[in-house]
Structures are given as C-alpha cells and as structure tokens.
C-alpha positions, 0 to 999 in steps of 0.5 A: 321221492315226491315231486322234485324231492329226491333222496339217496338209497341209504336215506330210503333204506334207513327210513324203512328200517327205522319204521319196522324196528318197533315191530320186529324187536319182540322176535328173535332176529339176526341182522346182517349186511350183504356186500362183497363176499369178504365184507358182509358182517353181522350187526346183531347175532341171533337174539333179542334186541330193543328198538333203540339197539336196532336203530343204531344200525346203518346201511353200508354205502351203495356201489359195491358188490352183492353176495346174496344167494350163496350167503343165504344158503350159508345163513340157512344152515346156521338159522335152522339150528335155532328154528325152522320158521324164518322171515327174511326181510331184504332191502337191496339195490343190486343183484348177486354178483359175488356168489360162486356156482351154482348160486351166482348171478340171476339164475342163482336164486333157484338153487338157493331156494331149493337148498333152503327147502332141502334144509326144511327151512320154512321161510318167506322173503319180503324184498324191498328193491331200491332202483333195481333193473327189470331182470332183478325185479323179475327174480325177486318177484319170484322168490318173494311170491313163491314163498308168500312174501312181498316184493316192491321196487322203489325208485323205478320210475314206473307208474305203479311204483309204490310209495315208501309209506305204503311199502312200510305199511304192508311190511309191518302188517306182514311182520305183525302177523308173524306172531300168530301162526294161523294168521301168518299161514293164511296170509302167506297162502293168499299172497302165494295164490296171487303170485301163482295167478300171474305165473308164466312157464318156467317161473318158480312155483 
C-alpha cells in the first residue's frame, strides 16, 4: 500500500492481472490457478482470448496450500506439445507445500527446472510474490534469474520494495518484448547476466 492505505493480496493480484491482460491477449496462453493438489483448475485452456475474457478471471482466496513444482512439470509435458518456448507469469503468496518428492518444499525447484530443461522447454519465469518469507524469495529469485525473468516481492516491508506500478511496468516491457524473438533473447541474456553477477555458491545457474 501507500502510506497508511492497506490492500489485501487478492486486490493487488487482481490489479496486476488486469494491467497485463491487454499485453498478453495477442499471444496463445493458458491460465491456471495453483492451490491444493486436487483443487487447481484451468481457467482458460491453451488458446487465444480477448482482454475482456481474461479480465473475468478472479484469484482464489489466500490461506490454502500451494501445489507448485510438480504442477509445473506436469504442465510442461502438456505445453511442449504446442510450442517449445514459453513464458510463465506466476503471482503467488506461498511456497510449495503440496508436491510429492522430489518436487516438494523449498528444494523442489531444482528438479522442477531440470525436468523442464529435460523436455527442451525454453522458458522464462516472471514471478510476483505477495508477502513471501525470505526463504521463498531466495528460491523464486533463483528460478526467475537463471531463466532470464523478473522477480519482485510486494508487501515485504523492505526498504527496496518495488511499487505495484513499477512491477507492472517492467512486467509489461518483458511481455511486449516476447513478440520479437531477437529482442526477447537479448533482454533475457541481460537479466541472466545481472543475476549471475550476484550468484553465490550453490545457486541455480
């Protein structure tokens, strides 16, 4: 929020979503919720949708589980049938606590990324966290940075926290670049290089 104005996570997530739909609607996409293992659902299957159709989506209430890494691997096996280049835009307030081994928990991101690479899926992750704890931020930072994507965490209270407007602006730039393969590749390499400069031992490369 700004000053003493506070908004809940769903309001912020919906604002981000509504701000990017005009930019993602020219591309084929799929929209999924990621909650408990048996409650994730497809809001839009792979196809073309208008901005008005996409704006009808609403985020699920927070407070449930998060079925993430295993979910993404299963999604990857379906997405590779349509195209080998994908962009994941993830808006989340939690870390995986529903996947089975080896994709469970904080360390599940490594086998997830390796599995997607093994499918020859060239993907970038743009991740917007909503009040994530430090451990989750570190995981998402590695996933997004190593694939040439963006990571922000809103509502952390840190001095370097980005505003929603700035997050949306940078996310839209990345989405708009995706229509030009050469521009997208250059921007991803730049973001990967920035990430690698700050990498420590054991970080995802």
